C-alpha atoms as an extended CHARMM CRD file, in Angstrom:
* protein
*
        88  EXT
         1         1  MET       CA             41.7300000000       90.3000000000      -56.3490000000  PROA      1               0.0000000000
         2         2  GLU       CA             40.0350000000       88.1360000000      -53.7330000000  PROA      2               0.0000000000
         3         3  GLN       CA             42.2680000000       85.6050000000      -52.0480000000  PROA      3               0.0000000000
         4         4  VAL       CA             41.8730000000       82.2230000000      -50.4120000000  PROA      4               0.0000000000
         5         5  MET       CA             43.7710000000       82.2600000000      -47.1360000000  PROA      5               0.0000000000
         6         6  ALA       CA             44.8560000000       79.5740000000      -44.6700000000  PROA      6               0.0000000000
         7         7  ASP       CA             46.0340000000       79.8430000000      -41.0670000000  PROA      7               0.0000000000
         8         8  ASP       CA             49.4440000000       78.1910000000      -40.6890000000  PROA      8               0.0000000000
         9         9  GLN       CA             49.5670000000       78.8380000000      -36.8890000000  PROA      9               0.0000000000
        10        10  ALA       CA             52.0840000000       81.6240000000      -37.5240000000  PROA      10              0.0000000000
        11        11  GLY       CA             49.4780000000       83.7460000000      -39.2890000000  PROA      11              0.0000000000
        12        12  TRP       CA             47.3740000000       83.7700000000      -42.4170000000  PROA      12              0.0000000000
        13        13  VAL       CA             49.0100000000       82.9410000000      -45.7450000000  PROA      13              0.0000000000
        14        14  LYS       CA             47.7020000000       83.2940000000      -49.2900000000  PROA      14              0.0000000000
        15        15  VAL       CA             47.1990000000       79.8970000000      -50.9140000000  PROA      15              0.0000000000
        16        16  ALA       CA             45.4400000000       80.9660000000      -54.1340000000  PROA      16              0.0000000000
        17        17  ALA       CA             43.4070000000       83.6730000000      -55.8030000000  PROA      17              0.0000000000
        18        18  VAL       CA             39.6600000000       82.9770000000      -55.8040000000  PROA      18              0.0000000000
        19        19  ASP       CA             39.7280000000       82.9780000000      -59.6120000000  PROA      19              0.0000000000
        20        20  ASP       CA             42.3840000000       80.2210000000      -59.5550000000  PROA      20              0.0000000000
        21        21  ILE       CA             39.8610000000       77.7450000000      -58.1030000000  PROA      21              0.0000000000
        22        22  PRO       CA             36.6900000000       77.6070000000      -60.2230000000  PROA      22              0.0000000000
        23        23  PRO       CA             33.4320000000       76.6060000000      -58.5050000000  PROA      23              0.0000000000
        24        24  GLY       CA             33.1390000000       72.8360000000      -58.3010000000  PROA      24              0.0000000000
        25        25  SER       CA             36.8900000000       72.2210000000      -58.2640000000  PROA      25              0.0000000000
        26        26  VAL       CA             39.6490000000       71.3260000000      -55.8270000000  PROA      26              0.0000000000
        27        27  VAL       CA             43.3530000000       72.1950000000      -55.7750000000  PROA      27              0.0000000000
        28        28  GLY       CA             46.2240000000       70.8940000000      -53.6850000000  PROA      28              0.0000000000
        29        29  VAL       CA             48.4830000000       73.3880000000      -51.9080000000  PROA      29              0.0000000000
        30        30  GLU       CA             51.3980000000       73.0270000000      -49.5410000000  PROA      30              0.0000000000
        31        31  ILE       CA             51.5890000000       75.1550000000      -46.4080000000  PROA      31              0.0000000000
        32        32  GLY       CA             54.8740000000       74.4640000000      -44.6970000000  PROA      32              0.0000000000
        33        33  SER       CA             54.9870000000       70.6860000000      -44.3480000000  PROA      33              0.0000000000
        34        34  HSD       CA             51.2030000000       70.2920000000      -44.7380000000  PROA      34              0.0000000000
        35        35  ASP       CA             49.5380000000       69.0470000000      -47.9410000000  PROA      35              0.0000000000
        36        36  ILE       CA             46.0860000000       70.6810000000      -48.0490000000  PROA      36              0.0000000000
        37        37  ALA       CA             43.1310000000       70.2850000000      -50.4260000000  PROA      37              0.0000000000
        38        38  VAL       CA             41.1650000000       73.5140000000      -51.0010000000  PROA      38              0.0000000000
        39        39  TYR       CA             37.6300000000       73.0530000000      -52.3230000000  PROA      39              0.0000000000
        40        40  HSD       CA             35.4690000000       75.6870000000      -54.0360000000  PROA      40              0.0000000000
        41        41  LEU       CA             31.9580000000       74.3100000000      -53.6590000000  PROA      41              0.0000000000
        42        42  GLU       CA             29.2820000000       74.9860000000      -56.2720000000  PROA      42              0.0000000000
        43        43  GLU       CA             27.3560000000       77.2700000000      -53.8750000000  PROA      43              0.0000000000
        44        44  GLY       CA             30.4660000000       79.4510000000      -53.5370000000  PROA      44              0.0000000000
        45        45  ASP       CA             31.8180000000       78.3050000000      -50.1640000000  PROA      45              0.0000000000
        46        46  PHE       CA             35.4620000000       77.3630000000      -49.6960000000  PROA      46              0.0000000000
        47        47  ARG       CA             36.5580000000       74.4630000000      -47.4870000000  PROA      47              0.0000000000
        48        48  ALA       CA             39.8910000000       72.7840000000      -46.7810000000  PROA      48              0.0000000000
        49        49  THR       CA             40.9710000000       69.3660000000      -45.5360000000  PROA      49              0.0000000000
        50        50  SER       CA             44.1290000000       67.3480000000      -45.4480000000  PROA      50              0.0000000000
        51        51  ASN       CA             44.9540000000       66.4440000000      -49.0340000000  PROA      51              0.0000000000
        52        52  LEU       CA             45.8690000000       62.8780000000      -48.0640000000  PROA      52              0.0000000000
        53        53  CYS       CA             43.3310000000       60.0830000000      -47.8570000000  PROA      53              0.0000000000
        54        54  THR       CA             43.0950000000       58.4440000000      -44.4400000000  PROA      54              0.0000000000
        55        55  HSD       CA             43.3010000000       54.8990000000      -45.8500000000  PROA      55              0.0000000000
        56        56  GLU       CA             46.4140000000       54.9710000000      -47.9940000000  PROA      56              0.0000000000
        57        57  TYR       CA             48.6510000000       57.5830000000      -49.5870000000  PROA      57              0.0000000000
        58        58  ALA       CA             46.5340000000       59.2600000000      -52.2550000000  PROA      58              0.0000000000
        59        59  ARG       CA             46.0420000000       62.9720000000      -52.8950000000  PROA      59              0.0000000000
        60        60  LEU       CA             42.3770000000       63.9260000000      -52.6270000000  PROA      60              0.0000000000
        61        61  CYS       CA             42.8490000000       66.8420000000      -55.0460000000  PROA      61              0.0000000000
        62        62  ASP       CA             43.2200000000       64.1480000000      -57.7500000000  PROA      62              0.0000000000
        63        63  GLY       CA             39.7880000000       62.7540000000      -56.8520000000  PROA      63              0.0000000000
        64        64  TRP       CA             36.2370000000       63.7060000000      -57.8150000000  PROA      64              0.0000000000
        65        65  LEU       CA             34.3810000000       66.5790000000      -56.1170000000  PROA      65              0.0000000000
        66        66  GLU       CA             30.5940000000       66.4230000000      -56.2710000000  PROA      66              0.0000000000
        67        67  ASP       CA             27.8330000000       67.7900000000      -54.0150000000  PROA      67              0.0000000000
        68        68  GLY       CA             30.2450000000       68.6780000000      -51.2100000000  PROA      68              0.0000000000
        69        69  THR       CA             31.9790000000       65.3010000000      -51.1830000000  PROA      69              0.0000000000
        70        70  ILE       CA             35.3820000000       64.2180000000      -52.4440000000  PROA      70              0.0000000000
        71        71  GLU       CA             36.0590000000       60.7000000000      -53.7080000000  PROA      71              0.0000000000
        72        72  CYS       CA             39.5530000000       59.3030000000      -53.2710000000  PROA      72              0.0000000000
        73        73  PRO       CA             41.1350000000       58.5150000000      -56.6580000000  PROA      73              0.0000000000
        74        74  LEU       CA             42.8270000000       55.3760000000      -55.3170000000  PROA      74              0.0000000000
        75        75  HSD       CA             40.0960000000       53.3290000000      -53.6810000000  PROA      75              0.0000000000
        76        76  GLY       CA             36.8430000000       55.2990000000      -53.9190000000  PROA      76              0.0000000000
        77        77  GLY       CA             36.5170000000       56.3580000000      -50.2750000000  PROA      77              0.0000000000
        78        78  VAL       CA             34.1530000000       59.3380000000      -49.9960000000  PROA      78              0.0000000000
        79        79  PHE       CA             34.4970000000       62.2170000000      -47.5280000000  PROA      79              0.0000000000
        80        80  ASP       CA             32.2680000000       65.1850000000      -46.6750000000  PROA      80              0.0000000000
        81        81  VAL       CA             34.4970000000       68.2230000000      -47.3100000000  PROA      81              0.0000000000
        82        82  ARG       CA             32.4230000000       70.4120000000      -44.9660000000  PROA      82              0.0000000000
        83        83  THR       CA             33.1090000000       68.1830000000      -41.9310000000  PROA      83              0.0000000000
        84        84  GLY       CA             35.9260000000       65.8370000000      -43.0360000000  PROA      84              0.0000000000
        85        85  ARG       CA             33.7630000000       62.8810000000      -42.0520000000  PROA      85              0.0000000000
        86        86  GLY       CA             34.2310000000       59.6120000000      -43.9560000000  PROA      86              0.0000000000
        87        87  LEU       CA             30.9930000000       58.5680000000      -45.6700000000  PROA      87              0.0000000000
        88        88  CYS       CA             31.9560000000       55.2320000000      -47.2300000000  PROA      88              0.0000000000
């Protein structure tokens, strides 16, 4: 079983099995005190960002993932999940 791993500064930890995150979807995971969004992009790449929107408390894993961007479910802010950059 392939695994999605994250570095928690103390070492790598399993956050999910690859099959648990279908292509084109995002899941929220907690690593210690960090709330992380893990994205499985349509082309097969995995990316991770903070799961919290920068504008107000909203979990990005509850938003809409499309073409490598995530839209905040609260106010529609859009972020590039490859870079974390805010787009609008």
